[in-house]
C-alpha positions, 0 to 999 in steps of 0.5 A: 825297532832297532835290534841290538845286543844286551852288551851294546845296550848296556853301554848305550843306556848310560851314554844316552842318559848322560847326553839327556842330562846335559840337554836338560841342563842346557834347556834350563840354562836357556830358560834363564837366559844363560849360554849353555855352550859358555857354561859347559866349556867353562866347566870342562876347562876348569876341570881339565884345562890345567894340571891343578884342575886335573889333580882336583878332578882325580882327587874328587873321583877317588872316594867315589870309586870306593863307595861305588864299588861298595854299592855294587857289591851289595847290589850284586847280592840283591841288596840296596845299600844306601848306608854308604854315607854313614859307613864312609863317615865311620871310616873317616873318623876312625882313621883320623882318630887312630893317626892323632892318637899315635903320632909317634908310630912309624908311617909304615905301621901307622898308615896301614893301621889307620886305613885298615881300621877305617875300612873295618869301621865301615864294614861293622856299620854295614854288617849290622844291616846285613846281620839283621837282614840275614837273621830276621829278614829286616829290610836293608833299605830301612836299616841302612837309612837309620844307621846313617843317622845313628852314625852321624850323631854318634860321630858327633858325640864321640868327637865332642864328648869322648875324643881327648881335647888334646886331639882337637882344635875345638869341639868341632874340628880335630887337629891336622894329622902328622905326615906319618899318617897322611896319604898326601905325597908332595911330589904327586901334589906338585906334579898336578899344580899343587892340587890335593891329589893324594895316594888315595887314587892308587888305593882306589885303583887297587880296589877296582882291580880287587873288586873285578877279581873278586866278583869275576874270578873267585868262588865268593864272588860267584856265590854273591852274584848267585844269591843276588840272581836267585836266592832259592836256586843258590840255596838249593845248590848248597850255598849259604844265603845268610853267609853271603848276605852278611859277607856282601854287606861287610865287603860293601861297608868296608869299601865305603869306609875306605872312601871316608878314609881317603877323604880324611887322610888324603883330602882334608887331613883332619875330621870336622863335625858333619851336619848332614850325611856325606855326599860321597856316599850318595854320589858313589851310589849314583856312580855305581848306577851310571857305571853299570856295576862294572869296574871300568864303568865305575872308573869312567862314571866317577871321573864324569861326576868329578868333572861335574863337581869340580867344573861346576865351581868354574862354571859358577865363577867364570860363566856366572851360572849358579852351581845348582845347575850342576846339581840339576844335570847330575839329577837328570842323568840319574833320572834317565839311568833310573828309567833305563828300561824306557830307553831300552825299549828303543833297542828291544830285540824281537825274538821269534818264538819257536812252536815248542815255546808257543805251545808250552806258553799256551798250555794251562797245565804244566807237565810234572816230572816224576820227582814232582808228582 
């Protein structure tokens, strides 16, 4: 077997998974008599072949960066936050509602207010799951799944029954927000071929820097990672496990909420009734896994997913290949990421055991220290 460092393996596993995913897609295309080379060339041409495509690719990546950062923070604390779709949706509706209800506020006040409110909405939703886990040991997987549906139908009720009719076009769609509450920047859109790219990308880049600094350079980040690595040892060291559980979920939901904010204030400029959980939540989870939980990895993985999403539309129109093929490629990539321990076996390091280690492992009776006796 090849000997390779853990750091290099962490880079190789996603690369191999991506290649394997594309190969699976190619095999399926061949089975159905499609040309993989034509398909993939049309995909990358559509996503990166012109300024409009590049702008749309960046725009598609923007909310994924936020939701991926959110998932990674929770994952670092040892929790599987799959409530990202609900948290993003809460942020989306809240931010749009704030802007529509205060049309006369100056942009320097209204836009930050809407962004912060959207992030807080996502944090509150995730905080519920965090509190239940910290206080009662409730599985965050179950609670976040349930909260996705609770938020989905609560937003539908608020939209149709509570929001003023003056803010809506009909029961399913709000009015378009005013420019003083929008993330759209005309010069930026024009630079990228009148695409829907918006200031959300700048917020996303700031979020990545904050995420990196928080997790690598602060005591809070260290404690979150310590709780995730070993909650018993961290408690013994004087860290509050409950506090860090709740804090990590609040931060996770806050970033996910911001993903919904840039969808509303940036991409769509309104809110419309959702019939299913937001894709940016699930895709953000996949981006986080593919990116290996690192800042640069999240950026690169979000761009890859955006290329697949935007380029998949071009693959459908130019090459006549069903868009479902793109979904298969994405699913295959995530599948190979999920079984990375199998791929990792190819690069398993053989570490020779020292005589002392061998002797300790063969002993059936561990030696107790005086403090343990």
